[in-house]
C-alpha positions as a printed Julia matrix, in Angstrom:
92×3 Matrix{Float64}:
   0.05   -1.77    1.93
  -2.31   -3.81    4.03
  -2.71   -2.85    7.65
  -3.14   -4.65   11.0
  -4.14   -8.21   10.43
  -3.05   -8.43    6.85
   0.59   -7.65    7.93
   3.06  -10.2     9.35
   3.88   -8.66   12.69
   7.25   -9.99   12.92
   8.31   -8.46    9.64
   9.1    -4.75    8.83
   7.01   -2.73    6.48
   9.61   -3.34    3.79
   9.77   -6.99    4.49
   5.84   -7.18    4.26
   5.97   -5.31    0.83
   8.77   -7.56   -0.21
   6.43  -10.64    0.22
   4.13   -9.23   -2.53
   7.07   -8.23   -4.74
   8.57  -11.59   -4.66
   5.59  -12.99   -6.35
   4.73  -10.07   -8.88
   5.72  -10.35  -12.48
   7.23   -6.93  -12.7
   7.66   -5.86   -9.22
   8.69   -2.29   -7.95
  11.42   -2.13   -5.35
   9.72   -2.35   -1.84
  11.73    0.81   -0.7
  10.56    2.71   -3.59
   6.94    1.67   -3.19
   7.0     2.68    0.52
   8.73    6.08   -0.36
   5.94    6.77   -2.92
   3.25    6.3    -0.33
   5.02    8.42    2.33
   6.48    5.69    4.41
  10.03    5.9     3.37
  11.22    6.8     6.85
   9.14    4.08    8.37
  10.11    1.18    6.24
  12.15   -0.49    8.8
   9.4    -0.3    11.37
   7.21   -3.24   12.4
   3.45   -3.04   11.88
   2.88   -2.31   15.61
   4.87    0.92   15.25
   2.97    2.13   12.19
  -0.11    4.35   12.58
  -3.41    2.82   11.1
  -3.85    6.02    9.17
  -0.6     6.45    7.41
  -1.45    4.59    4.04
  -4.9     6.59    3.82
  -4.12    9.15    0.84
  -7.0     8.96   -1.49
  -5.23   10.0    -4.61
  -3.18    6.9    -4.45
  -6.21    4.84   -5.51
  -5.77    6.24   -9.05
  -2.56    4.14   -9.24
  -4.31    0.87   -8.38
  -5.46   -1.79  -10.77
  -8.48   -2.25   -8.5
  -9.93   -0.28   -5.62
 -11.95   -1.77   -2.8
 -13.54    0.62   -0.38
 -14.48   -0.7     3.06
 -16.93    0.72    5.41
 -17.83   -0.96    8.9
 -16.03   -3.99    7.95
 -17.96   -4.55    4.71
 -17.2    -3.89    1.12
 -18.78   -0.61    0.05
 -17.56   -0.69   -3.46
 -15.04   -2.71   -5.78
 -14.11   -1.01   -9.03
 -11.39   -1.61  -11.42
  -9.34    1.31  -12.86
  -9.54    1.38  -16.66
  -6.54    3.46  -16.89
  -3.99    3.94  -13.99
  -2.17    7.16  -13.05
   1.55    7.05  -12.82
   2.95    7.67   -9.28
   4.85   10.77  -10.45
   1.54   12.34  -11.68
  -0.13   11.91   -8.16
  -0.45   14.98   -6.03
   0.7    14.04   -2.64
Protein backbone atom coordinates (compact mmCIF):
# COMPACT_ATOMS: atom_id res chain seq x y z
CA UNK A 1 0.00 0.00 0.00
CA UNK A 2 1.34 3.41 -0.89
CA UNK A 3 1.83 5.92 1.89
CA UNK A 4 1.25 9.62 2.33
CA UNK A 5 0.96 11.51 -0.95
CA UNK A 6 -0.05 8.42 -2.94
CA UNK A 7 -3.12 7.84 -0.79
CA UNK A 8 -6.41 9.66 -1.23
CA UNK A 9 -6.73 11.40 2.16
CA UNK A 10 -10.53 11.36 2.16
CA UNK A 11 -10.64 7.57 1.69
CA UNK A 12 -9.97 4.89 4.29
CA UNK A 13 -7.14 2.39 3.93
CA UNK A 14 -9.67 -0.16 2.64
CA UNK A 15 -11.07 2.31 0.10
CA UNK A 16 -7.56 3.25 -1.10
CA UNK A 17 -6.77 -0.43 -1.69
CA UNK A 18 -10.17 -0.87 -3.37
CA UNK A 19 -9.10 1.70 -5.98
CA UNK A 20 -6.43 -0.73 -7.15
CA UNK A 21 -8.57 -3.86 -6.92
CA UNK A 22 -11.24 -2.19 -9.05
CA UNK A 23 -8.86 -2.19 -12.03
CA UNK A 24 -6.97 -5.45 -11.39
CA UNK A 25 -7.71 -8.51 -13.51
CA UNK A 26 -7.81 -10.97 -10.61
CA UNK A 27 -8.08 -8.80 -7.49
CA UNK A 28 -7.62 -9.81 -3.90
CA UNK A 29 -10.28 -8.66 -1.46
CA UNK A 30 -9.09 -5.29 -0.02
CA UNK A 31 -9.80 -6.39 3.55
CA UNK A 32 -7.85 -9.60 3.05
CA UNK A 33 -4.93 -7.68 1.53
CA UNK A 34 -4.83 -5.30 4.50
CA UNK A 35 -5.01 -8.20 6.97
CA UNK A 36 -2.08 -9.89 5.21
CA UNK A 37 0.11 -6.83 5.80
CA UNK A 38 -0.95 -6.41 9.42
CA UNK A 39 -3.46 -3.58 8.87
CA UNK A 40 -6.64 -5.57 9.43
CA UNK A 41 -7.52 -3.57 12.50
CA UNK A 42 -6.73 -0.29 10.75
CA UNK A 43 -8.58 -0.75 7.44
CA UNK A 44 -11.24 1.81 8.29
CA UNK A 45 -8.69 4.46 9.27
CA UNK A 46 -7.87 7.40 7.06
CA UNK A 47 -4.26 7.90 5.88
CA UNK A 48 -3.68 10.64 8.44
CA UNK A 49 -4.36 8.08 11.18
CA UNK A 50 -1.87 5.50 9.88
CA UNK A 51 1.76 5.40 10.92
CA UNK A 52 4.32 5.93 8.16
CA UNK A 53 6.09 2.71 9.17
CA UNK A 54 3.15 0.30 9.32
CA UNK A 55 3.59 -1.23 5.89
CA UNK A 56 7.47 -1.63 6.25
CA UNK A 57 7.86 -5.40 6.49
CA UNK A 58 10.74 -6.43 4.22
CA UNK A 59 9.60 -10.08 3.73
CA UNK A 60 6.46 -8.79 1.98
CA UNK A 61 8.64 -7.81 -0.98
CA UNK A 62 8.86 -11.51 -1.88
CA UNK A 63 5.13 -11.40 -2.75
CA UNK A 64 5.43 -8.55 -5.21
CA UNK A 65 5.79 -8.66 -8.97
CA UNK A 66 8.22 -5.76 -8.74
CA UNK A 67 10.20 -4.23 -5.86
CA UNK A 68 11.31 -0.61 -5.96
CA UNK A 69 13.60 0.56 -3.15
CA UNK A 70 13.72 4.28 -2.43
CA UNK A 71 16.41 6.13 -0.52
CA UNK A 72 16.40 9.88 0.09
CA UNK A 73 13.65 10.31 -2.48
CA UNK A 74 15.58 8.52 -5.23
CA UNK A 75 15.17 5.05 -6.70
CA UNK A 76 17.96 2.94 -5.24
CA UNK A 77 16.93 -0.27 -7.05
CA UNK A 78 14.11 -1.59 -9.21
CA UNK A 79 13.88 -5.35 -9.60
CA UNK A 80 11.31 -7.88 -10.80
CA UNK A 81 10.66 -11.04 -8.83
CA UNK A 82 11.11 -14.04 -11.15
CA UNK A 83 8.99 -16.10 -8.77
CA UNK A 84 6.69 -14.73 -6.11
CA UNK A 85 6.20 -16.17 -2.63
CA UNK A 86 2.64 -16.94 -1.55
CA UNK A 87 1.35 -14.82 1.34
CA UNK A 88 0.87 -17.86 3.59
CA UNK A 89 4.57 -18.69 3.20
CA UNK A 90 5.75 -15.27 4.40
CA UNK A 91 7.08 -15.04 7.95
CA UNK A 92 5.33 -12.09 9.56
